[in-house]
C-alpha positions, 0 to 999 in steps of 0.5 A: 774368752780365754781358758784357764790353760791359755791364761796359765800359758800366758803367765809362763810366757811372761815368766820366760820374757822376764827371765830373758830381759836385760837391764832395768827390766831384769832388775825390776823383775828380780824381786822376791815377792808373793804374787797373785793374778786374779782372772775375773771372768773365770773366777780363778786366781793363780797364786805364787811368787815372783822370784829371781826374775821368774813367776812361779805359779804354785797353785790355782784357786777358785775365787779370790786369793786365800791370802793377800799377796805382796803383788796383786794383778786383776784382769780378764783372761783375754786381757792377760793373753793380749798383754803377754802377746803384746797386743794390749799396752799395760800402761793404757790398760792399767790407766783405763782400769782394765788391769789392776796392779796393787803392791807396796809403794816401793814395789810399784816404783820398781815395777814401773820399769816393766811398763 
């Protein structure tokens, strides 16, 4: 089972990957939205913003997020680490229910470019 520190490093790595992306991926990540990433097996939520192509984690809270973020991810810690390391395909994980992504319809259309 991934630790809180490993999950935080995975989010930092994902942020770095988004910052270094080009074209459609960079455009899709250029949103300014509140973001939460709930790690179910650790019962924690990373709370922050997706802004200018970076994920800015501002807090880590026990349990579910205190407020509903505009973009919400939910998954196990090992799945987050595997996704960021390229070992787990996001579209397949999302389709099978291992990863949940919730957002407004316009944001979902934009975020699909990241898949």
